[in-house]
N, C-alpha and C positions, 0 to 999 in steps of 0.2 A: 563616951563619945568625946573625942578631942576637939580642939579649937578648929582645925582645918575641916573636919567633918561637919561641925556645927555651921561654920561659915558657908560651906558648899550647899548644905541642905537649905539654909535660909535664903541664899542667893537663888537657888533653883525654884523655891516657892514664890519668891517675888517675881521672877521672870515669868513663871506660869500664870500668876495672877494678872500681871500686866498684859500678857498675850490674850487673856480671856475678855479684857475690856474692849468693847466695840466702840470705835470713835463715832462721834455724832456726825451725821451726814452734812455735807456742805450745801448751802442753798444760795442760788443766784436769783435775785429779784429781776423780773422782767416787766415790761409794760403789760398790764393785764389785758386779756382778750377772751372773747367768747368762743367756745368750741363745743364738740359733742363727744360723749363717751361711746363705748362699744354698742350700747343699746339705743343710741340716737338721742339720749337725754342731754339737754344743754348743761354745760359746766362753765365756770369762770376760772381761767388759768391765771395764776398770780406769780408763778416762779418755776424754776427748774431746780431739782435736787439730785445730788449724786448719792446713791445708796448701793453699796456693794459693787462699786465700779460700773453701775448702770445709771444712765440719766433718766429721771422720771419727772413728769409734770406735777407741780403742786397745784391742786385745784380746790375750790371752795364747794362743798356739798352742803345740802340742807335736808333735814328730816321733815316729815309731814307736819310736825308741831312747830316748825320754824327755826329750830336749832341749827346753826351753821358751824362747820368745822373744816379744817384743812385736811387733805388726804393726798398721798402720792399715787399717781397713776402712770403706768408705762405706755398705754395706748390712748391717744387722744386724736380726734379727727376734726378737719375743718367742718364748718357748718354745712350740712347737706351731703356729706360724703361718708358717713359712718356705714357700717355693714348692716345695720338694722333696717 
């Protein structure tokens, strides 16, 4: 393998590796508000996130044991207007 082949193969490998890296989604903080999910459960919306060119709401959810965590949701409803 000569220098040009080695350079080309290395360049192609780096380009492929960079293309495989998914950039982190961008988040926009908003004033928090209360809403409902698809099932009519109350959620607290704290931001908007862009994920794969789709805007999603960033909400705080909690488990039965009290653990809270953020999760991205694409469908959120005003209080009292969910499909449930």
